[in-house]
N, C-alpha and C positions, 0 to 999 in steps of 0.2 A: 564406658565407651559404648556407643550404639553401633551395632554391626548390621550392615545391609544384607538382606537375604535375597535370594533369586526372586522370590515372590514380590518383595518390595520393589525391586528393580523392574520387573515385568509390569507391575501395576503402574509405576511411573511412566514406563514406555507407552502403555495404553493411554494414559492421561495425555501425554504429549501428542500421540497420534490423533486422539479426539480433538485436541486443540488445533492441530494442523488442518484437519478436515473442516472445522469451523472457519479457520482463517482462509482456506482456499475458497469456500463459498463466499465469504465476505470480500475477498479480493476480486472474484468474478463480478460481484455486484458493484463494487467500487470502480472497477475498470470501466464498466458500462456507464455508470453515472459520470465519471470523469470525462469519458469520450463525448458524452452528450453535452456536458457543460462546456467543454473545449469548443465543440462545434457551435453551440449557441453564442459563445463569445466571439468567435471568428466571424460568424455570420453578422452579428450586430456591429462589430467593428468595421467590417467591409461595407456594410450598408451605410454606416455613418460617414465613411470616407466618400462614397459615391454621392451621398446626398449633400455634401458640403460643396457649394458652388462658388463661394467667394474665393478670390485670389488671396492666397496666403502661403507662407513657406510650408514645405512638405512636413517638416517636424511639428509645426503647429497644428496642421490638419490631422496628423496622426495622433497627437496628444488629445485633441478635441474628440476624435473618434474613440479613443481609449476611455476618456471620461464618460462618454455616452454608454459605453459597454462595461463600465467598471464593476457593476454588481455581478455580471456574468463571469468576468475575469476572476473576481474574488472567489466565486463558487468553484470555478475550474481549479484554481490553485489550492483551495482547501481540500478538495477531493483528491487532487494529485498528491498532497501531503499525506492524507490518510492511506492512499493506495501504497505509497512508498513505505509507510510505517508498517502496514500489513505485510508487505514483501519482506521487510527486515525481521518481523516477528516469525515468519516462516523460515527464514535463514537461521535464526537463533534456535528455533525448535529443532531444525534439522541437525544443528551442531550438538544440541543436548542429546538428541536421540543417538547420534553417532557415539558420543561419549558414553552413554549408558550401555550401548552394545559392547563397547570395549570393557567396561566394568563387569558386565554380565559374563563375558568370556573369562575374565580373571577370576570371578567368583566360582564359575564352573571348574576352572583349572585347579583351584585349591579345595574344591569339594564342598562349597557353601551352598 
């Protein structure tokens, strides 16, 4: 049986903290990129709606505008997915860190 020591636990906590710092920097970058991609899509979509002068149903006009801005929409949604995944990684890291704190307290209590 492999017994965890206080040093093992603290080393793992440091590793998780370092990962969280990296994820926080990544999240900040992804959030900026996602906002820029969302803005580009909405601008292109709105521009396409304004430029469509033919008489057609609103749904058709909107669908055509979406098609003209489809690449920007795809980029926005991909970045949004990466942003959410990074947020979830931070939540999971926080949970692991909380669990390790509890384990550390138990190890200290039994004199490990």
